[in-house]
N, C-alpha and C positions, 0 to 999 in steps of 0.2 A: 553331375558328371559321372559317367560310367567308370567303373573300376577297370584298370588295365587288365588284359588277359595275361595269364602267366607267361605265355610265349613272348608277349611284348616287353615285359620286364626283363626277361632273359636276354632279349636282343640288345637292351641297353648296356649289358655287361660285355658284349662282343665289340672289340675295337673295330671301327669302320662301319658298323651296322647302322649307326645314326651319327651324323656329324656332331650333334649336341645331345646331351641327356634329356630325358622326358621332362625334367624339372626346369630346363632352360627356356628362356623367353624366345630363343631361336630354334627350338626343336621343330616347330611346324613351318619355319621359314623356308622358302624355296631356295635351292642351291643352284647357282649358275656356273657355267664353265667359260672362262675366257682363254682363248688360244693366243699365246704370245707369238711375235713374228718368227721366232725360231721353232715354232710348233709345240712348245711346252703348254700343256693344259693346266690352268690354274683354277681351282674351285673357289667360289666365294658365295657368301650368303647375300641374297637379294634383300632389298629394303623390306623391313617389317612395318607394315602400316597398322596404326591403332584404330580401333573402332571410334567413331565420332563420340565425343563426350555428350552425355545426356540422352543418348539414343536408347539406353537400357535402364532408365530411371527406376523402374519397378524392381530391378535386380540389384540395386545399389543400397547398401546400408551406410550409415555415417558413424564416425567415431570422433570423439573430442580428444585431442592430443593432450597427454599428461606430461609434466616436466620429466625429463630424462628418457622419454621413449625414443627409440630409433627405428628406422624402417625395417631392420632385420628382426627386431623384437615383434613388430606388428606382423611380419610375415610368419613368424613362428606361432603367434597366438591365433592368427586368422586361418592359416593354411597348414600348420604343423611343420613348416619348413622355413627356416630363416632366410634361405636363398630365394624364397617366393616374394620378397619385398617388391620386385618389379611388377607384380600383378597390381599392387596397390598404387605404385607410381604411374602405371598405365591408365588408371582410373581417375587420376587427378592432373590438372594442368600445371605440372611442374617440369622444369628443365633438369634440375638437380634433385635426386631423391632425398637429399638431406633437408630440402625445403618442406617435405611432408611433415616432419616433426620439429621444425625449427621454432615454431610459435606455440607454446602451451596454451590450451583453450581454443585453438582453431579446430574447426570441423573439417575432416577429410572424408572422401568417399572410400568405401571398402567394397570391392567388386564381388559379385556372385555370378553374374551372367557373362562376364568377359571371357574370352578364350583362355582356357587353362584355369579359370576360376572354379568356384564350387563351394568354397567355405564361407561361413558366416562368423563374424567376430564373436568370440565368447562361447562357441559351441564346443 
């Protein structure tokens, strides 16, 4: 993953420059505008579609869940950001992110090639 240019990071600090910060799962999501009957424009984020599971197998590492781990712990260890847990949730077929670490001993996928990915666990 390419490092952000200095001007891109600076844009994140300007209110209204991006609807969501660069670390958000919605940063690259398309923003739509709905016009209400009275003419008021309402901005909304369009649906964020996930890449099909298993499509990037060569870019997926696995991790065996330990007792006491949480999705935010894994986000910190894998990506250096506890808020990046959503990248791991996107790589696994779970509805609730707590399912990722609910069963010690279970193997979960850790993304490398997913959008916004780039880290490897333990680096």
